[in-house]
C-alpha angles and dihedrals in degrees: 000000000000089000091056092052089054094048097053099061090042092055091046092052091047092053092046090051091052091052092050092046091050091050093049093048091047092048091048091050090050090053091049091051092048091050089057094050111100134194109212115196140163124230124205134196132169142173134190122234139173120238114254100192133051124193117191124183128191136168127220117206140190135170136191141150089249119062095215093050090048091052092048090053090047092051091049092050092047093052091050090054092046091049090051092051094048093046087052091057102263110143121230094242089057092060124081120190113207130207125283119257119206123204119186115208109207123216113255129224122234087267092053098256120141119249129202091252117100113228100182139359116224116197126190133181129187126224121195126196122196118185140161089211096085095170091056092051091048090054095045093049091062093050098049090086087077088076091064089065089057094060096262113143103218136156111199122187124212112269116259116224125206138184105216098193097067095118091055089058098048098082092045093051093046091055091048092048091050091052089049090052092053091051090052091047091049091052092050092047093051091048090052094048096244135110122251112247132199126309111270103180142354128196129185113231132178119356106187141178108205140165111279091243094049120108101182125101115191135169089225099044117117123226111271117249099164100077134059095212111062139183116217114199138181128199126193131181118213136181121213126187119233121225 
């Protein structure tokens, strides 16, 4: 009888211990699963800037059967273009005159084969303008067509506009994008009824320079050089643990 009284509390304690152990193991497993659950979010930050450098390229051309006459025409056309630029307010040190390219057009036979005889010489020379006054260059580039009506053979490209302080903005935008990502992760965690844990990983994504009126962000997009007003954006992807 005394032995029975001793066995009952022992069995009770054993059962209670099994229940507690099962609870602890289950709770620990739940914690392990939660530690492996990740919230993956993207953060975004942008700022708008104005270009501070314009680069404008154009090519003057001339052609003639005689090389000397072709060069004389080229020199005359070049001086007309330079006069136009200077009269428009472009300073001499902002203008770079490139080398002359010569293309010999050979006379063709009746069957279309080239001969060794030169029929015409075509000369071309590039002119490059670099200026910090982007508004001035934008205005001049639309007026250069007036030279075509004066017999000047000229091919003018569209000006390219750059913001030269991009690198200085990168760190600032990355910090802002990372903060934005944490806010998004916090919102998701609260909506899911869990607490946001520590940062597990962070990856820099697209860093883009786009036209100010553009809304697309693409891994393959090239930096915009066609517009003066630009939008610089940074995207980061971060992983947060849930707990």
